[in-house]
N, C-alpha and C positions, 0 to 999 in steps of 0.2 A: 096196499091196504090202502083206501083213503081215508082222509080225515074230514070230518065235517066242519071241525071246528080249529084250526092249527093255534087259536089264542088261549083259547081253553086249553089245551095241550100243553102250549107251553107254562102257562101259570099252573097249571099240576104238577110241571114236574119242577118247576121254580118251589113251589110249596113243598114237594115230599125231599129234595135235595137240601133244601134248608132245615127241616126236622132232621134228617140223620148227620146234619152237617156236614155235607159235599163240600170240595173245593168249587170244581164246577157243575155244571149240568150242560149235557147236549139235547137240542130241539131244531126239529126241521126247520130250514131257513124257508123264509115269505117275506117279502119287504113289508108288511104289517105287526109281524113279528121282531125284525129287524129296528121297525119304528119304537115299538113299546122297550125292546132292550135298550135303543139311544135314551130314550127319556129317562128309565130307570137310572140308568150311569150319570146322566147329567143331572139326576135330582139325588145323587147319591146314595140309593139301593143298592147296585152291585157295584164290584170293583172296573168290571170291563166287560168288554165282548166281542168275540171274532166270529168271520166266518170261515167256513172252512169247505173249501170246493171237492166235490166227489166225482164229478165230473157229469152228474142228474140233478137235483134239486140242492144240494146241500146241505150244513147242518151249523147252527149257531153254536157256538160255545159263552155261557153265557158264565162267568166266575161271580161266586155269590161272597157276601160281605158280611166280615163277624165282628164285632168289638173287639178291645182288649180282653175282656171276661171271657171272652168265646160266646157270646148270645148273638145270635143271627138280628141283624138291623130292618129285616123285612119279618115283622108279628104278624103280617096278615095281608093274603091279596086276593083279590075277590073281585070273577068276571060281572059286569053289570049287564053288558047289553050280549044276548046270545042270538044264535041264528033262527030259533022260534019267535024269539018277541027281542025287534031290536029298540033301545031305547035312546033318546037324543034330547039335548037341552040344549037353550038358549045362552048366551055368555051370562046370565043374570039367574039362570036356572042349573046351574055348575053345581053340585052338592059341597060341601064345606065337610072333609075327610078329618075328624079326630080337632076339628076347631083349627084346623091349619097346619096339624102336623106329622097330615098324610097327604096325599094327592090323588087325582082322579085321574087317568089318563084318558085323553081323548081323540078319535080320529076327526080332525077338521079339511078343509076346502086347503088347508094350508100344511097339509099334514100332519104325522100324529106330533100332541104337545102333551104337556101338562096341564091342569087347569090353571095354575097360575099364568103362563104362556097366553092359555086362550084369554084369560083377563087383560092381558096386557095387549095385545093384536085386538081383543074385543072379536073374539069369533066364537061359535059353537060349534056343535057336531056329536057325531053317535059316541056317546060314554062306551069304554071298553073296559075298564077294571078300576078299581080302588084298590090304592096300596098306603100300608100303614104300618 
């Protein structure tokens, strides 16, 4: 079965895993999904991720993060740009999620990065998702 939107599949698996308090979720590996996982780890929304090679496409194993009280760190993760409607933003048009308490993950010419890093590097790109 081919996936038309692997990013949406990844975000849905993370969202569902958080809801049932799973320790980890497995996602089909791709470079863009690995970039999203890297940004989520850098920003502290997941504990870690690793790539599992199965001889074909492989998987990403994403380890979800919870507080000491057992509450998930990710309260909302939402896809912004979709295959049917791509959304792009310049560096000054990047949305501010929860007044800076959340992040927007952006695919730029310099790779996948958070909105904070986009502002530092002064680059815009395709808005992939918002995380809070």
